[in-house]
N, C-alpha and C positions, 0 to 999 in steps of 0.2 A: 445500486449495489453498495454494500457496506465495505468501505475501503480497508478498514482494519482486518476484516475477515479475508479479503482478497490478499493482503500482504501476508497474513499468517499462512494462507494456503500456498502461495508461491514459495515462501520460505521452506515450508514442509516438502513441497515437490522437489526443491533443490537439495534437500537433505541437510540443510543448514540448521544450526542450533540458535536458540535465543541468545545464548552467550556470545556466539560469533557475531550475530547481528548487532548486539549492543556494543561490542567492541568497534565494529565498523562505523556505527553512528556516534561513537564517543559518548555513550550514556550508559545507565545501568539497566539491568534486566527489568526492573519495575517499570521504567519508561517504555520499554518495548511492549510489555503487557498492556500498558495504557494505550499505546498506539493500536494494538489489536482490538481494543474496545471502541475505538472512535469510528463514527460513521463518515466523518470527513476530516481532512487534514489541510494544514497550511501548504500552499503550493511549493514553497521552497523546501520544506521537509519532504514532501512527496517526490520532488525532483531528486533530492539526495538519495532517497530510498530506491528510486528507479535506477540510478547509476550504480548503487551498491549491489542490487539484485539483478542488474542487467535485464530489466523488465519494464515495459512501458505501461504503467498504471493509468496514465493519461488517456491512452487509447481506450481502456475500459470505460472511463468517464465519458469520452466522446461518443462511444457506441450507445451508452445509456441516454445521452442527450439526444442523439439522432433518432433513437427509437421514440422518445417522448415527443419530439418536435413533429415527427411524421404522424403521430396519433392526433395531434392538434390540427394539422393541415387538412 
């Protein structure tokens, strides 16, 4: 999964704006759009985003890992 797309989708589902999200992360809107483009993120940043959006993106990552591991087994 593309984590930036996931974050954008959750933000949209919650009806939050990019401006609001940038304020919560203490950065500018350009940084938010850069996050949306990223396929992966630093875990500390992802943790902060999880807390701000009250959504566990790590669960999404775990599900993807479990799916890939079960294909290998």
